[in-house]
N, C-alpha and C positions, 0 to 999 in steps of 0.2 A: 470467519475467514472466507475469502472469495474462492469459489470452486475453480479448478483448472478446467480448460475447455478442450473438448475432443470433437473432431469432425469424423463422422463415419460415412463411408461411400460404398454403396452396393446397389446393383440394379434389382436385387431380390428384396421386396418389401418385408417378407417374413424375417430375413436376416437383419434388416434395419430395426424391426420391432424387437428382436432378441437382443441386439446391441443396446437399444435404448433401455430395455428392462434391466439389463446387466449393469449398465454404466451410470444411469441417470441419478442414482442415489448419491454417488460419490463425485460425479463430474457433471459439468454443463455440456449438453450434447447438441450438435448441429448435424444435419443429415443431407446427403446428396445422392442422386441415383446413378451418376457417372462421373468420370474424371473431369470433364469440362465444367459441370456444375460445381464440382469440388473446388476447382481453381478459382471460380468466381466467389465462392463463399470464403475462401482463405483470406482474400483481400479485405473483406469486411469484418470477419470474426476473429482473425489472428489466433487460431487454435494452438494449444500447447502440444498436441499430438494428433495424428491422423491414423484411423483404421480404414484400410482400403482393400476392396476386393480386387483380385487379379484379372478376372475375365468379366468385362463390361462393354456395353455398346458405346458408340460415340468416341470415348477415349478410355482405353483399358488401363489397368493398374500400372503396367510398366511404363506406358506413355505418360501417365500422370506423375509417377515418381521422377522420371527424367525431367519433366517440365518444372517440378518443384525444386529439385536439386540444382537446376541450371540457374535459378533466380537467387541472387546474392542475399536478398532480403527474406527469402523463405527457406533456404537450404538447411537452416539449423533445426527446422521442425522435424521431429522423428516420425517415421512412417512404419506402421506394422501392416504387413501384407497378409490377406486371407487367401488361401489357395485350397482347391479341391484335392482329394487324395491322388488323382491322376495327373496333377499339374506340376510335377516336380521341376520340369524344365522351365515353366513360367516362374516358379518360386526362385530358382537359381538366377534366372534373368532379372527378376525384380530386385534381388539383392545387388546384382551387378549394376542395376540402374539407380540404386540409391536407397532401397528399402533398408530400414534399420533392424527389422526382425520379421518373423513370419509365424503364422499359425495355420494348421491344416483344419479345414472344415470336415465334419462337424466338430466344434470345439467345446470344451467344458467352460462355462462362464467363469469359474474360479481361476482356471488356467489363463484365460484372457486378462482378467483383472491383475493377476500376478505379473504377467508380461508387461502390461501397461505401466504398473507401478515401478517395475524394474527399469524400463526404458526411460521413464520420466526422471527417475533418480539419477540414472547414468547421464542423461542429457543435461540436467541442471549442474551436475558436477563438472562435466566437460566444458560447458559454456562459462562457468564461474571460475574454473581453475586458472591460475596465473600461467601464461604461456611459457614463461622462462623456467619456473621451478615446479610447475604442476601442483603446487600446494593450493588448497581451497582459497577462493577470493572473497570479495566483500560480502556477497550475498550469503555465503556459508558462514562467514564470520558473524554477521548480524544474527543469523539463526542460532549459532552456538551461544552467543551472548544471551539471547532470549531463553534458551534451554537452561542455561546456568541460573538465570534469575528465577525461572519458574520452578526449578528443583528445590529452591529454598534451603540449600545446603551451603556449606562453606566453599567459596571459590575465589580465585584471584586471576587477574588478567595481566600479562606482561606485554607492554608496548616496547618493542625493540627497534632501534634505529642506528645505523652505522654513522660514526662521526668522520668527517673529512672525505666522504665518498665522492662528492662532486669533483673535488680537486684531483682525487685519484683517477676518476674517469677522464678528466681533461688531460692528465699527464700520460696515462697508459692506454687510453682508447676504450671504446664501448665493448669490444670483444673481451678484453681482460676484465672490465667492469662486470660484465655478465657472468664471467667465470667466478668472480668473487661472490656475487649474489647466490649462485648455485651452491658454492661451497658453504656459505653461511646457512643456507636452507638445509643442507645435509647435516651440518653441525647441530642446528636446532632440533631437527628430527631425532638425531642420535641422543643428544643430551636430555631433551625433555622427556622422551620415552624411557630412557634408562633411569632417570631420576624420579619421574612422576608416574610412570606406568604408560602402557600403550593406549589407554583411553584418553589421555591428555590430548588436547587439540592444538594444532599449529596451523596458522594461516598466513598468507602473504598479501598484505594490503596493497603493495605495489612498490616499485623502485627498491630502495633499501629498507623499507618498513615491514616489519613482521609483528604478529601477535601470537601469544600462546596462552592457553587456559589450563590451570591446574588447581588442585586443592590448595587453599591458603597455607596449610601447614608445611608444604614442601617448596613453595615458589622461591623463597630466599635462596635455598640450596640450588635450585634449578638455575637461577640467575648467576650465582657465583660459579657454578660449573660451566655455564656458557662463556663467561669471561675468561676462565682458566683455559678452556679449550681454544677460544679465539686467539689468545696470546700465543698458543703453540703453532697455529696455522698462518697467522698474519705475515711472518717473514717470507713465506713462499710467494706472496703476491708482489714482491718488490725486486728490483734489480740490485746488484751488489753495492753500487754507489749510494743509492738512497737508503739501503739497509744499514750500511756503515755510518752514514751521516745521521740516521735516526729521524730524518724529516724529508719532506718533499717540497720543492719550490714550485709554487703555483700562483694563480691570480685570484683575488677576491672578486665579489660581484661588481665592484667599481673599476676593476682592471688593474688594481695595484698589486705589485709582486709581493708575495708573502711566503714565509716558511711555515709549513703545517706538519703536525705530528703524524705518525703512521695511523692506519685505521684502528678504530676502537669502537666500542658499542655502548650506547646509553639505553637503559631500560627503566621505564616507569611502571610501577605496580599499582593496579586498582584492585581493591579487595573489599568484600562485604564483611570482613571481620571487625572493622572498626566503625563502619557506617552502613546504613541500609542502602542497597542498590535496587531500585524499583523499576527502572526502564533502561532500554538499550542506549538511548542518547546520553544518559548520565555516565555510562561507562566510557563512551567516546570523548565526552567533554573533559572528564577527570584525567583520562589517559593522555590526551593531547597536552594538557597543562603540565602533567608530571614529566612527560617526555621532553618538553621544552626546557623544563628546569634541569633535568638530568644532562641535557646536551650543553648546558651552560658551563659544565665542569671540563668539557673537552677531553675526557678520558674514559676508560672503562669504569662504569658505575651503574648501580641500580638504586632507585629511590622509591620509597613507599609514601602513600598518602597517609599521613598520621593524624589528620583531622578526624574528630569523632563527632557522632550525632549529639 
């Protein structure tokens, strides 16, 4: 596995040596002696995190932070500021200028490592999270797939997709559509955790597509509970006229006027109970196939892959 990259910036060579000794076993390290050098290195090395001293010649830590956070292509990179005991004002100023965390020198190597790991985890989650629901996105989903495969225990993945959502969006607008997506996300969190436990994973692929990972033994019950709960909340999304009619008038992809049923959910279940799942791509391929099959019924339904090795 490729090491994550860290840029360390300090005008004190002894501090740079300590940082290298502390971090080089776990991370790939690049070093600079001031903020100006650091900015030049960022362009070539694309670090995952920066450890930066506050007081430096040429360009100090606060100026460096400001320059990084002003650049749209760099502002996502987390910065940990190193400050001396008497530099509280600089530390506060650094945070105001965009530093994500700080550590007072002299520091314990283990404390620095812990801070770095924490900030990296937080940054990955933040960058990966779906902006609408804040559920984990595709990077986290792939990692969870791999974890489930590596654990070599029973697992099942539910691929969930709303039916008729595009026509709903066209009729009621994106604001109402976003409200539906958020409500479905809340429903999934509530039902999956209540039925399968809080260790079960829920992710948001994008749009109206979600996934959840549970033990195979409970996923059928999870899916049925999701369908039952969705039936209860769907009426809230419609005006009285459409609710009484039981359908929405919309247009298909060719522009033809059609009547469509109210929102429902299709779920395809990929499980290692009946066949060996050995790689992440396999989960995605089977899941996409099952979800397409489930959607062909145009109603609340969950389907399993019943093929066996």
